[in-house]
C-alpha positions in Angstrom: 7.9 -15.8 -68.5 6.8 -16.3 -72.1 7.7 -18.8 -73.6 6.6 -20.6 -70.3 2.4 -19.5 -70.8 2.4 -20.2 -74.9 3.3 -24.0 -73.2 1.2 -23.4 -70.3 -1.9 -22.4 -72.8 -1.6 -25.8 -73.8 -1.2 -27.6 -71.2 -4.1 -26.6 -68.9 -7.5 -24.9 -70.0 -7.4 -21.1 -70.6 -9.7 -19.6 -67.1 -6.0 -20.8 -65.2 -3.8 -18.5 -68.1 -6.5 -15.5 -68.7 -7.0 -14.7 -65.0 -3.7 -15.9 -62.6 0.5 -15.1 -63.3 2.1 -17.8 -63.2 4.8 -16.9 -60.2 7.0 -19.9 -59.6 7.9 -23.5 -60.7 9.6 -26.0 -59.2 10.7 -29.8 -59.4 10.9 -32.1 -57.5 11.9 -35.6 -58.7 8.7 -36.4 -59.6 6.8 -33.8 -59.0 5.8 -31.0 -60.3 5.2 -28.0 -59.1 3.3 -24.6 -60.4 2.7 -21.2 -58.3 -0.1 -18.8 -59.9 -1.8 -15.9 -58.3 -5.1 -14.1 -59.3 -4.5 -10.8 -61.0 -5.5 -7.6 -59.9 -7.9 -6.8 -62.4 -11.8 -7.0 -60.5 -13.8 -9.6 -61.8 -17.0 -8.2 -64.3 -19.2 -9.3 -61.6 -17.9 -6.8 -59.3 -17.3 -4.2 -62.4 -20.1 -1.9 -61.3 -18.9 -2.0 -58.0 -16.5 0.0 -56.3 -13.8 -3.0 -54.6 -10.6 -2.7 -53.5 -8.0 -6.0 -53.7 -7.6 -7.3 -49.9 -5.0 -9.9 -50.0 -6.1 -13.7 -50.8 -8.0 -16.1 -49.9 -5.9 -19.4 -48.6 -3.8 -21.4 -51.5 -5.5 -24.3 -52.1 -3.5 -26.9 -54.0 -5.0 -29.0 -57.6 -4.2 -32.1 -59.0 -3.5 -32.3 -62.6 -2.9 -34.8 -64.9 0.4 -35.9 -65.0 2.8 -34.7 -67.4 5.8 -36.7 -69.6 6.1 -39.4 -66.8 5.8 -36.6 -63.7 3.1 -35.6 -61.7 1.6 -31.8 -61.9 0.2 -29.4 -58.5 -1.3 -26.7 -58.7 -1.0 -24.3 -56.5 -3.8 -21.2 -56.9 -4.4 -18.3 -54.8 -7.5 -15.5 -55.0 -7.1 -12.7 -54.5 -10.0 -11.5 -52.0 -12.1 -8.0 -52.3 -13.5 -5.9 -50.3 -17.1 -4.1 -51.4 -16.6 -0.5 -50.5 
């Protein structure tokens, strides 16, 4: 999976690679689907509070620029944080 990460660092925004894990990928004809899940690290905005990961928000899908003639869809799941 590390080889994929090095390649994705070139193609995708650094923010996406540093804060999300690549959980899967699929190719369907001329469409590439990349699935990302937010890392379980507490955001720095909440670092002074006691928070825990509490499931995920609804997955969003973003269409990115085509890569080698394939449409690229990014499926992103963000964590839901519970402030205790």
